[in-house]
C-alpha distance (Angstrom), angle and dihedral (degrees) to the residues before:
residue distance angle dihedral
M1 . . .
A2 3.87 . .
C3 3.77 118.7 .
L4 3.83 128.1 -161.2
G5 3.79 128.6 -142.0
F6 3.71 116.7 -176.9
L7 3.73 116.6 -134.6
L8 3.71 131.5 177.3
L9 3.69 118.3 -142.6
V10 3.87 109.2 -95.0
G11 3.61 113.6 -117.7
S12 3.77 125.6 18.3
L13 3.77 116.9 1.6
L14 3.73 118.1 -126.8
L15 3.72 114.3 -123.2
L16 3.79 114.7 -143.7
I17 3.73 109.5 -146.7
S18 3.81 120.7 -166.3
T19 3.75 138.4 140.0
M20 3.80 88.6 -113.9
A21 3.74 105.5 46.7
Q22 3.71 143.0 0.1
G23 3.76 124.4 -148.7
E24 3.68 150.5 125.0
Y25 3.76 130.4 -95.6
G26 3.81 120.9 -119.4
V27 3.82 142.6 160.6
V28 3.74 130.0 -108.9
H29 3.81 108.6 -158.2
V30 3.74 112.5 -150.2
V31 3.75 118.7 -162.0
S32 3.83 129.9 -173.6
E33 3.78 132.4 169.6
N34 3.82 92.6 -88.9
W35 3.77 106.2 25.1
S36 3.85 148.8 15.1
K37 3.79 129.8 -151.2
D38 3.82 134.6 -180.0
Y39 3.83 122.2 -133.6
C40 3.81 125.6 -162.7
I41 3.79 112.3 -125.9
L42 3.76 138.3 -177.6
F43 3.73 121.2 -133.1
S44 3.72 141.1 159.3
S45 3.77 120.5 -114.0
D46 3.86 87.7 -161.5
Y47 3.85 88.1 74.0
V48 3.74 106.8 28.4
T49 3.86 141.3 21.9
L50 3.81 113.6 -145.2
P51 3.75 126.9 -165.9
R52 3.78 116.8 -86.8
D53 3.83 95.7 -140.3
L54 3.87 138.7 27.8
S55 3.90 93.6 -111.1
H56 3.81 89.0 67.3
A57 3.77 98.0 40.5
P58 3.82 118.5 103.2
L59 3.79 116.8 -119.6
L60 3.82 105.5 -134.6
P61 3.71 134.0 179.8
L62 3.77 111.7 -109.7
Y63 3.85 117.9 -127.1
D64 3.74 110.4 -156.1
G65 3.85 105.8 -140.8
T66 3.83 95.0 159.4
M67 3.93 92.9 114.4
A68 3.82 91.3 62.9
A69 3.78 127.3 66.6
W70 3.78 96.6 -125.4
C71 3.80 91.9 -155.1
P72 3.77 126.1 120.5
G73 3.90 108.9 -93.9
E74 3.79 96.1 -2.5
D75 3.86 96.6 102.6
S76 3.80 144.5 12.1
F77 3.80 91.9 -118.7
H78 3.72 91.0 91.1
Q79 3.76 99.6 33.7
A80 3.86 116.7 71.9
Q81 3.77 111.5 -124.8
P82 3.83 121.6 -153.8
S83 3.85 91.9 -114.6
S84 3.70 97.2 45.2
P85 3.85 132.4 63.8
R86 3.81 119.8 -112.5
P87 3.71 115.4 -85.4
Q88 3.84 114.4 -85.0
P89 3.81 114.6 -102.7
L90 3.71 113.5 -107.9
R91 3.84 99.2 -146.8
H92 3.66 117.3 163.5
T93 3.84 93.2 11.1
T94 3.76 139.7 110.3
V95 3.70 112.9 -131.6
M96 3.84 121.9 -143.8
V97 3.77 116.2 -156.5
M98 3.78 137.6 166.1
R99 3.83 118.9 -106.3
G100 3.82 98.6 -110.7
N101 3.82 131.7 160.2
C102 3.87 103.4 -50.0
S103 3.77 135.3 68.5
F104 3.71 126.8 -80.9
Y105 3.79 86.8 -117.0
E106 3.75 91.4 56.7
K107 3.78 90.4 50.6
G108 3.67 92.6 46.3
W109 3.78 92.3 50.6
L110 3.74 91.9 53.9
A111 3.83 93.7 47.9
Q112 3.91 90.2 44.8
G113 3.83 89.1 48.2
R114 3.98 91.1 56.2
G115 3.75 88.8 49.6
A116 3.82 100.9 -100.9
H117 3.81 118.9 164.1
G118 3.76 92.5 -147.1
L119 3.86 146.9 -6.4
L120 3.72 129.8 -131.4
I121 3.85 112.3 -167.6
V122 3.92 112.5 -158.8
S123 3.73 117.9 -153.9
R124 3.86 118.0 -170.8
V125 3.80 91.2 -161.6
S126 3.75 101.0 88.1
N127 3.90 96.6 173.2
Q128 3.68 95.7 52.0
Q129 3.83 122.8 99.3
C130 3.69 116.7 -107.0
S131 3.86 98.1 -108.4
D132 3.70 125.3 162.1
T133 3.81 134.9 167.2
T134 3.68 115.7 -143.5
P135 3.76 111.7 -147.6
T136 3.83 118.1 -115.9
S137 3.75 125.3 -133.1
Q138 3.82 116.4 -98.4
D139 3.72 87.8 -136.9
P140 3.83 115.2 44.5
R141 3.88 91.6 -153.8
K142 3.94 87.3 62.6
P143 3.81 112.4 56.6
L144 3.74 120.7 -156.8
P145 3.75 112.6 -84.9
D146 3.83 115.5 -95.4
L147 3.78 121.5 -101.2
T148 3.74 109.3 -133.7
I149 3.86 98.0 -178.0
P150 3.76 126.1 80.7
V151 3.82 111.8 -103.1
A152 3.90 113.9 -165.9
M153 3.78 134.0 172.8
E154 3.79 129.0 -139.3
A155 3.74 119.3 -165.5
T156 3.87 115.6 -153.6
G157 3.84 132.2 173.7
P158 3.81 122.3 -103.8
A159 3.77 115.0 -59.7
């Protein structure tokens, strides 16, 4: 089973500047029984603080959620059906999901609601800007609930 440890690049953090999104680069360190690999990610330090070195990064089991949509109302994975048990809690795990058709916030909210410690969103469109629209509250007096887990995106080439 693969595990994730989050690690920020040591030294100065690179600031990604674009008209669509602003964020910082970081590294996800993936470890399995036979290998380990680092993946570059984009995250926003406005929402989460990640460890600055590997010795302070948690090593968490990786839950592969890439086969489900992970968007509200798009699949039955998140909605309990009468014939199926409720989804398993994801406590002390990092969930890996595909980008899909909803905001990073909505995906993060679903993962956080299931008890995940973090969320890694995989995008197979590597040449696309990292753009995301965060939903707004229907009632301006009631802001959207805070996400307390790290949400990061990794862009990869086509499979």
